Each structure stands twice: as C-alpha cells, then as structure tokens.
N, C-alpha and C positions, 0 to 999 in steps of 0.2 A: 392184028391183036384184037379183039372184040374187049369192049369196055368191062366186062367182068373179071377178063384173063390180066388185064392191066390193073387191075384192084388188088387182084391176089396177087401178083408180083411184087407188090406193092407192101403188102402184107406179110410175102416170105422174107423181103428185104427187112422189116422191122425188128422179125422173129430172130431172122439171124443178129442182127445189131443186138438186141436183148441179150442175147446169149455172150456178149463182150467179146464180140467177133468183127475183125475188118471185112468187111465185103462190099469195098470201093471197088475191086477187082472180079468180082464176082458176077456172072452172067445170068441171067435168071429168065428164060423161056419159059411162057404157060401157055397152053394151047389146048382148052376144051377141057379146064381143070386138070390136065397132065403136065405137073411141073419138074421143069428139068436144070439142073444145075449145075456151071462149070467155070473154069477159072482159079481164080486164086485167093484163098481163104487163110487169114491168119489172127491170131490174138489182135484185139485194138490194143492193150497195152504190150509194149513189146517185150517189158520186164517181168511180164506175168509167167508163174509156171501152172500152166493149165493143162490139162491132158484133150488133146486135140481130138481124139477117136471119141472120147465122152462127151466133149461140147457138141460135137458132130451129129451124135447119135440124136442128145435131147432137142438139136435145133430140129432134126429131120421128125421128132413125135411132135412135137410145136406145130411145125408146116402142115402137117398129114392133118391135123385138127381143125384147120382154118377150111370154113364154109366154103364148095366151091371145086376144093381141092382134090381128086379122083385118085392121083398115086403120085409120087414124086421119084426122082433118081440123079444119082449125081453122076456129071460127066466130065470126063478129062478135068477133075479137080486136081488141084496142087495146094497142100497145106505149109505152112510154114511156123516154125516160134512153138512153144507149148514144150510139155512134158513128152 
C-alpha cells in the first residue's frame, strides 16, 4: 500500500469513528484512492439507539470528501445494533 493510501486509510477510520461507530473490526483497503470497507461495524455505545443506515450514509459522505479518495465501496459489511 502506497504512503498516500495508508494516510487515506487512517483518515477513513477517523471519519467512521467520528460518527460514533465502532470500527475495531472494520477492514479498510485503499488502492490508488479507491476505498473498500468490509467487516463488522456497530455503534460505539451499545446502549445507543441509532439509525445504522443513516450513520453509514453520513460516514460515506464524509469519506468520499477526503482528499485523494476517488470512490468508496462497502464489501461484506455486517452491522449490529442500532435501530
């Protein structure tokens, strides 16, 4: 993975976590600005009643605005919790 791609991956993880989502089991792969996310994602607070679909859409909107990101794809994503 190129240095720029590693930096993008770190910023992607920060954006996901900023949305109050637990990204500890999320795999982030970046190649030439193409971001692919997969794994498990859940609310950071297990007792929070959040709309996961809405949170994931907000996260996607933030990720695709990161400089260097060309596109983003969710792959094999499982999510738990939320409304």
